[in-house]
N, C-alpha and C positions, 0 to 999 in steps of 0.2 A: 504494499500500500503505501503510494506517494502520498508524503504530508508537505503540505505547504509551507514556505518559509515563515508563514505571519500569523503563525499557528503555537500554541504550547498546551500538552494537555497534562493537567492533573486530577488525582480525585482524593477524595475525603476518606481517611480510613483511621479507626482510632481517633478522630480529632484533631488530626492532621492533612493536611493536603501532601499526595505524594506523586511524582512524575509517573506516570504509564511507561512498564520498561517492558521489553521482551522481542518477539521475533519480527515483527511489524513494525512497533513504535519505538523502537529503542530510543536512549537517548541520544544516538549518532544519527539518526532519522530527525530529531527534532530540534537538535542544534541548526538543521540546515536554514529553520527559521531566519536565523542569526545572520545569515549571510552564506554565500556559499565557499567561502575560502575560510570557514573558519577550523584552525587547527586546533581548539582544545577542545576533546573529544573525551567520554566518559565511556567505561567498559559497558559493554550491554549484559543484562543478568541471561542467566541459562534460560532455554527456550522453555515454555509452560508456567515461568516465574509469572507473567503477567497475568494469569489467571486466577490467582491467590488474592493478587492485588485487587481484583475484581470483587470480591469478596467480602463478606463481614463487616461493611463499612459502617461503622458508625461514630457517632459523637459521644464525647467524656458523659454527657446528661442521656446518652439516647440516641435514635435516628434522627439523624440532623434536617431539617425543616427548611424549606426557603425561606422563611423568616428569619431565622435567625442566621443565614447565613448573610442576608439583605443588611440587617441590622449592623451585622459587621464591616460590611462593606461601607455601608453609610457611616460608621464611626471613624472608619479610616479616614475617609476623605467624606465630610459632610456636604451634601448636595447644594448647599447654599453658595460655594465654592465657586460653582461653575459661571460661565461665561452668560451672560442676559440673553443672548440669541443660540444657546445649547441645548442639548436635552437629553438628560442623563437621568440615571437610576433604575428603576427595575422596569422597563418596557414593553415584555412579554411574560403573561403570568398564566402556565397551563391552566383550565378549569378542572383538572384533575388534582389531588392535591398529590404529591411525588416524594420520598426521600430526597435530596442529595447526597448522591454518592461520587458522580464523575463531573469533574466541573472544566470546559475546554476555555482557554484564555486565548484571544485573538486579534490582532489589532484590526480587522474586516473582516467582519461577517458577510462572506460572499457563497455562493452555490458550492463549490469545490471542499471551502472550508465546514457548511452547514454537512456537507455528505460525511466527512470525517468523523463530524461530532456524532452523527447518526449511528455511523459504523460501530463507534465504541460504547455506543448508550448512553452519549451526556446527557446528564439531568440540568444542566445548567450551561450557559456560553456567556463568557464576561467577553464582551467585544467592547475594545476601546473607544472606536468610532461608534456611535450610535447608527445603527440599522434602520432606525423610525428619527428621521430630522425634521423634514418638514411634514405638515397634516396629512394622515392620509385620508381618502374619502372611499375606499374601500378595498379590500383585500380579495385580491386577483390573480389568476396565472398573467396576467397581460406585461406584469413587469417582474423583474427579478427580486426585486427588495418587498413587492408584495407576495411573489410565490416564497419567498424566505419566512415571511411573517407566518402564513398560512403553515409551511412545515414546521415550523417550531410549537405550532400550536396543535397539529396532527400528531404530531411524537411527542408532547409534553413537555418540549422544553423551554426552558426559562431563558430569559435574555434580560442582561444588565450592562449598562454604560456608563464606565466614570467621567471619560472623555477630560474637559478641561477642570473637571475636581481632582485629577490626578495629575493636571500639571499644576495646578495651584498647591498641592498640598506638601508640607514640608516630607523629604525624602521621597517626592514623588518624580514624575519625569522628567520636568526640568532638573530638579536638583541631579539625576542621575546624569543626563545628558552634560551637565557641568562636571561632574566627576571625572570626565575626561583630561580636567584640567589639574587636577589634585599635585601638589598641595597648592592652595590656594583662598580666599578669603570669598566667601558666596553669600551672596546678597538678593532678596527679591527686587524686580525693576518697578512693580506697583504691588502696593501690600493691599489686601482683597477691602471691600466694602462690608460693613458689620451685616449680618443677618436681619430681614426684619422680622419686626414681633411678632406676627400674625404667623411664620414660619412653621408649620410644624415639627420640621427635620431638626431645630435647634434642642440641643441638650445642655440639659445642667446638672451639674457638680454634687450632687448630696452628699453630706459628711455625719454620720449618726456615730455617738458615743452612748455607752452605756446600754448596748444591746444586750439583755440578759438573755435571750434564747439562741444566741447566735453560737451555733457549736462550728460549722467545717463550709466552705466553700457552696459546693453539692448541696446539703441542706439549706442554705441561704435560698441559693437558684429556687430550690421545691416550694418553699414557702411564698417566694415572690412572685413565683408562677413565670410564662411564658412570652412574656412583653419583650417589649423592646427594651428593657432597662440592661446595663448592662455594668458588672461588677468590677471595679476597678481595685478594689483590695479590699481584705479581711483580715482581721485580726483578734480570734475568737477570745485568748488569751487575758487582750486588756478590753474586750467585748464594744468592738467598733468595727466600721466599714465602712467604704466610701462608694459608691456607684453613680451611673450618670444615668440621666431619664429622659426623654422626649417632652417639650413643653406641653404635646397633648396628654400624656399618661400622668403630666406632676402631681396634680390635684389627687387624682387616683390614689397613685403609688406612694405618697406623702400618710395619708390616712392608713393605708396598708402595715406604711413601716410603723408608726405608732402603735398600732393593733397588733401586730407580729410578736416584736421587736421590745416593746415598752422602753424604746431609747431615746434619748431628746436628741431631736437634730440640730446641730449645733454650725452647718454652713450649708447655705445653696446659692451658688454661681454658676455663670454662664461658661458651660463646660469649654466652649471651644476657644472662649478668650484665655485661657491657662494652656493653650498650645502656645509652642515656642513663635518667635516672630520671624521664622521664616521662610511661613509659607507667603505666595503670593505668586504675580503674575510672569514667568521670565526669570532671568537670573544676572546679576552683574557677578562677572567672576573677577576678583583681584589679582594677578599673580604674586607668587612671593619675590621674584625677583622678573624683569624683564628679560621676554624671549622670542625669539626669531620668528616669523611668522612658519617659514618654512616647516621648523619644527614643531608650531603649534598644528600645522595640518596634518604631520606625521602622527601626535598622537588623537586628533580626531580620527582619522581612518585607521588608527589599532583600537580605539574607544568602541566606532562602529563595524570593526571588521569588514572595512570595504576597499576598495582599491582604487577607485577613482571617486574624487570630489570636483565640485565647479567653484572656480576661485577668480574674484571679480576685485583685482587689487585696486587700491586708490590708486590716484594720481600722483602722488607721492608717496608712495608705497614700493618698496620692491619685497621678494623673497626672503633679504637678510633685514629688512626691517624690524628693528624689537616693538613688541606689544606688553603694555603692562596691564591694561583693562580689557574686559570682552563684555560684552552684553549677548543674549543667548536668548534663544524661544522654541521648543518644540514644534512641528508642524511647520504650520506658516506664520512668520511672525513680523513680517513688516511691518503691519499697522502700530504694534509696540514697539519696535526696536526704533523705526524713524521718529516716533514721537517723545521716546523717553530715553534714548540713548545716552544723554551723560557726556561724560570725556570719554566713553567707549569707543578703541581706536577700533576693532573689529567685532562685527556681527558673524553669530553663529547662529541657522536656521534651515528648515528642509526646503522651502521654496521662497522667492522675492520674482517678480515679475522684471521686465527690462527697465521700464520706468524706475521702478526702485530700485533698482541696483544702482544707476545713474544720479539715483538723490543721495543713496548712500555713500558711494565715491566721492561726489561734490562736496558732503561734508567731512572729507576726508578719514574716511572710515572704508577698510576692506572688508569683503563679503565670502564668506564659506557657505556654500550651499550644499547639504548632503542627500538632498531628497526627503519630500515628505516622510514617508513612514522608517526611515534608518533613522529619524532622530527620535523616534517612540519605541520602535516595538522591542527593541531592548531592555527595555524596562520590564516586560510582563515576567523575565525572569526574577527581576528583585522584587515583584509583587508576589509571584510563586513561594518565595522563601517568606514573605511577609505572610502570606496565610498559613503556610506548612506549620509554623512556628504558633499559632494561635489555637486555645482552648475552645473548642466550640460547647 
């Protein structure tokens, strides 16, 4: 089975995400999605081992529901971080309830990628780019996008898209792209606006002291139920715990906490406000020491595992010119880079138009273009690792 190089497959097993290995979808095959010249190969497992990876798939608290997985994805990258024009979150929810065992990660949900997901009995697809972007007036077989949605519903496959939420989040796509230049100081170009008060996805951090009935993490989950609350920390010995709760569930959960644990709520604050200050649109990268453009090109090629890049040298630059500050945006970043470039001398993004390149060059800025998806898809491996480590 040929795997398309925009795809990663992971499965949920014993509360972790685990890469599917074996005869047809070994890590050797999956690594092709990062680039055809990838020299970093992982050894394949013995034939037949992939079958065991597809059985006995449960979370630490029982079968994993779609709600639990979506809640975790939303807590990693809150949906209010999205750009106003974007369409993110759970886009397709099958009418039939289904335990989430196998998750497909892809940069773009195309027909070949969907067929791969169906072939491995995927329960959920995380598509970085939203397959539903503009409003659909019908779901027929007349267009490939409509057909994909219909097939997902038919095969009970949920579809989730994070897109610009992953770009903005700390440790997200932009930070992954910026890591090509480590060691360096990295900071956002534009900090995100605060969430709207009526946003039901806003999460509040609640800290509770004197919780007399608190025994364990698992016991706490059982008592609180299966809502969207997320436990941050527990300390049964000191009878205290903290968790995040959506604004929609906050009144109900506060009442339940008071009755269940007989504890005092010591603090309530906006959870998203306690996140580090590194999230935002795009990244400024200030190098530890000035570096020649030709060496920066080599770093980008190595990081993205590509052999070619497009380069638009500033009129005053040569390949030997030293650069101290870089501005970058994954995907298509011209609007951000040209309006908020600061004192950056080099731009890195996926694509820009001819006239946008001329504008940058006339501002004494050299531009490296790596093609749209090349500046994004490598982050799927990073996200897979984040999801593997989470206890569901």
